[in-house]
N, C-alpha and C positions, 0 to 999 in steps of 0.2 A: 392068199398069203400076202400079196402086195397091199391089199386093202388093210390087213391087220397091222402091217408095219406102219402104214400111214397113220392109222388111228393111234398107235403107240407113240409115235413121234409127237402127234398133236397133243395127246394127254400129257406126255412128259414136258412138252414146252409150257403147257398151261400150268402144270404142277410147279415147274421151276419159276415161272412168272409169278405165281401166287406166293412163293417163298422168298422172293427178292424184294428188299426195301432199301431206299436211299434216304438216309436221315440228314436233314439240313444242319448247317453249323449252328451252334448255340441251342441245340435241341437234344432232348433225351426221351427215348420211347421205352415204355415198360412193356415187356413181353410176358404173357401168361401161357402156361401149357396146361391144358385141361382145367382151367379155372384157378391155377396156382402160379404164384410169381416164379418166373423162370430166370430172366436176366434183363439187362437194360441194353438198348441199342445205342451205340455212340454215333456221332456224325460220320457219314460216309456210306459205303455199300455194305449192307448186312443181309444175311440169309437165315430164314427160320423154316422150321418144318411145317409145311402146309397142313391144314386140317386140324392138327394138334396144337400148334402155336398160333396165338393171335396177339396183335398189338392192342393192349387194353387202354394205355394212357399215353398221351403226348404232352410233354412239358417243355416250355421255353425257359431257358436260363437267363434271358435278357431281363433287364430292369423294366418294370411295368408300372404305369401310372393308372390308378384307379380313382375315379370320382366317387366321393362320399355324398350321398343325397342329403338335401336339406332336412334338418330335424330341429325339434324344439327342445331347449334345455332351460333349466331354472338355475339362476345364480344363487350365491349365498344369501343375498338380500332379497330373495323371492321375486326376481324380475325374469319374465319369460323372454328368451332371445331365440332367434332362428339363425342357425349357422350351418355352413357346409365346408367341405375341405377336399383335399386331394392327398392320397397316400401313395408312396413309391415303395414297391415291394420287389423281392427277387427270390426265386426258388433256389435253395442251396442243397436240398436233399430230395430228389425226385421220388424215392421210395416212400419217405414219410408223407410227401405231398399226395401220393397216390393212395396210400392205405391208412394215413393218420386222420384224415378228415374227408368227408364228402363235399365236393365243390369248395376247395380251399379259399378261392377268391371271395365267394359269397360269405363264407364264415369270417374271413378277415374283415370284410366291410361291416358286418354286424358287430364285430369286436371293436372296430374303430368307433362306431357310433356310441356304443355303450360306454367305452372309456372316455370319450369326449364329453358325454353328459355327466359322467362322474367327476371329471376334473373341473368342468365349468361350475359345478355345484360347490366347489371348495373355495371359490374366490368371489369377490363382490363385483358388481357391474362396472364400477369405476376402474377396477384393476384388470378387467378383461382385455382391454386394448393394450395397455402398457406392459402386461405380462404375457403377451402373445407368444414370444419366443420360448419362454419358460413352459408355457402350456403345451406347445408343440413337442418339446423335448420330453415332457412327462408322458404324453400320449405314446410317443415312439417307444419309450422304455416299457410302458405297460403292455403294448402290443407284442414286443419281442419276448417278453417274459411268458406270455400266454401262447404265442404261436411257434415256440421253439419245437414243440412236438409235431407240428404240421409240416416241418421242413421249409418254412417260409420266413424270410427275414425282412422286417420293415426298416428301410433305409432312412426315410424322413417323412414327416407329415406337416402339411401347411394348411392353416385355416384360410379359406378364400374370402369369406364374407361373414360378417356378424350383423344381423338385423334385429332391431328392437322395436317395441310398440311406438306409435307415433307420439303419444303423450309423454312417454319416457324420453324420447329423443328431444322433444321440445323442452322438457324440464332440464335435460342435460345441457342443451344449448343456452338456456337462461342461466343455469348454474355457471357455465363456463364464462358467459358474458359478465356475470356478477363477479366471478373470480378475477377476470382480467381487469375490470373496473377497480376492484379492491387493490390489486397489485399496482395499478396505475396511481391510485390515491396514495398508497404506501410509498411508492417511489417519489411522487411529488412532494409528500411531506418530508421524506428523508432528504430530498434535495433542498427544500426550504430550511430544514434544520441544519444541514451542513453549511448552507449559505450563511445562516445566522451565526453559526459557530465560527466560520471563517471571517465574517465581518467583525464579530466581537474580538476574535484573536488579532485581527488587523488593528482595531482601535486600541486594544491593550498594548500591542507592540508599538503603536504610534505614541501612546502616552508614555511608555517606557523610554522610547527614543527621545521624546521631548524632555522627560525628567532627566535623562542622562545628559542631554545637551545643556539643559539649564544648570545642572550640577557642574558640568565641565566649565560652563560660562562663569558660574559663581567662583569656582576654583581659580580660573584664569584671572577673573577680576580681582579676587582677593590676593592672588600672587602679584598681580600688577600693582595693586594698592600697597601691598607689603614692600615690593621693590621700590615704589615711589616714595613711601615713607622712609625707607632705609636711605635712599638717595638724598631725600630732603634733610634727614637727620645728619647724614654724613656731610652734606653741603653746609648745613648750619654749624655743625661742629668745626668743620674746616674754616668757615667764616669767623666763628668765635675765636678759634685758635689764631687765625690771621690777625683779627682785631686785637687780641690779647698780646700777640707778639709785637704788633705795631705800637700798641700803648706802652708795652714794656720798653721797646726801643726808644720811644719818645721820652719816657721818664728817665731812662738811662742817659739819653742825650742831654736832657735838662740838667740831670745831676752832674754830668761832666762839665756842662757850661757853667754851672754854679761854682765849680772849683776854679774857674778862670777869673782873671781880673775884670771887675765890672759885672760879673755874672749875677750877683745878688741884686744889683740895681736894675738890671734888665728883667729879672724875675719879678721884682716889686712893681716895675712898670707894667709888665704883662698882667699881673694879678689885678692891678688897678683897672686896666682896660677890661678885663673879664668882669670885674665887679660892676663897672658902669654898663657894660653890655647886658648883664643879667637884669639890671633895672630897666633897661630899654625894652627887653623882651617881655618883661612883666607888664609893662605899660601897653603893649600890643595885644596881649592875650586876654586881659580882663578889664572890666569897668572900674573895679575897686582894687586899690593897692595900698599897702602900708609902706610909707617912706620914712627914712630917717629925718631927724629934725634939722640936720645940717646939710640939707640937699643943696642949698644955695652956695655952699663952699665946696667945690669939687676937690680942693686940696685936702680938706679934712677927710673926705671919703677915701682918698688915696692913702692918707696917713693911717686911717683906720684899717685898710686892707694890709698895709705893711706891718702894722702891729699884730694882726692875726698871723701873718707869715712868720714874724719873729717868735711868737709864742709857740707855734708848731715846730719851728726849728729847734728851740730849746728843749722841747719835750721829746723830740725824735732821738733814738739812740745813735751814738756815733758809729760810722761805718766808713771803710775806705772808699774814696771816690773812684769810680771806674774810669778806665781809659777808653779811647776809641777802638783799640785793638781787642779789648775784652767783650765788645758788643757783637753778638752773633749776626752774621750777615745772611740774608735770605736770597 
C-alpha cells in the first residue's frame, strides 16, 4: 500500500511538472490539443493538460533584424548589380504567423529578395544610389502588403551594399570625372563671363561719369562765361554811361561858361588850340599829311577855327542857357 502511494505521488508530480510552463516576457506560445489550436500562453506561469496539450509554436514579439543574402539584380538599363540588405520585422499576430505560412522568416526573406529585384529593375543604374531611400520605402510597402496574412509587419528595410561590375564602375568613375571637369569648365567660363560683364559695366559707368563730369564742367564754364560777359557788359554799360554823363556835364559846363562875359573868346581860344593839336597828332601818326596853304600864319588858322565856330553857332537852334544848379551832381 505504501509503495502504491509513493508511486502515485511520483506520477502526479511528473504529471504536474509536464503540464507547467513559464513563458518569458515578450513571447507568446501556441498550444494545440490533439493537433488542433487550443489557446495561446501569455508571459508568466501557465498550466496545460499533459499528454493531450502540447506547445506547438513559440513566437517572440520583439523586433528582429534579418540579413538578406546577396543577390544579383538587373537595372532598367540592363546592368547587373549585386546587392544585399537587412530587414527589420515584428510579429503582431502569433496565430497568423503559426498557421498562415510555414517558416515565416524564410518566406519573408524570399519576399524581400524578389521585391528588391523588382524595384531595382524599375530604375536606372545612375539613379540607384540617389534614390536609395525611395527604394527602401517601396520595398517596405510591398512587403507589408504581401505579409499581412502572415501576421508579420516589416518596420523598415535598408540596402547595405550595392556592387557592380568592375568595368561599369570604372566607366562611372570616368563619367563622374568628366562631369566634374565639365562643371569646372562651366563655372570657370561663367566666372570669366561675369568678370567681363562687370568690367564692361565698370567701363560704361566710368564713361558715363566722365560724360556727366564733362557736361557739368561745360555747363559751369558756360555759366561762368555768361556771368563774365554779363559783368563785362554791365561794366562797359556803366563806363559808357559814366563817360556820357561826364561828357554831358562837360558840355553843360561849357554852355554855362559861354553865357558868361568872355566865354566866347575862351571857347574860340580852346578851339584854336584843339585845331593846332590835331595837326600835331597827324604829323606823329603818318608820313604823309595834307596841310592847309596858310600853315605859316597861325593866326589865320585860329581865325578859320573861329569862323567854323560862328557858323555852327548861327545854325544851332536857340535854347536857354543852363545854370550850375540845373546840372545833375554825381
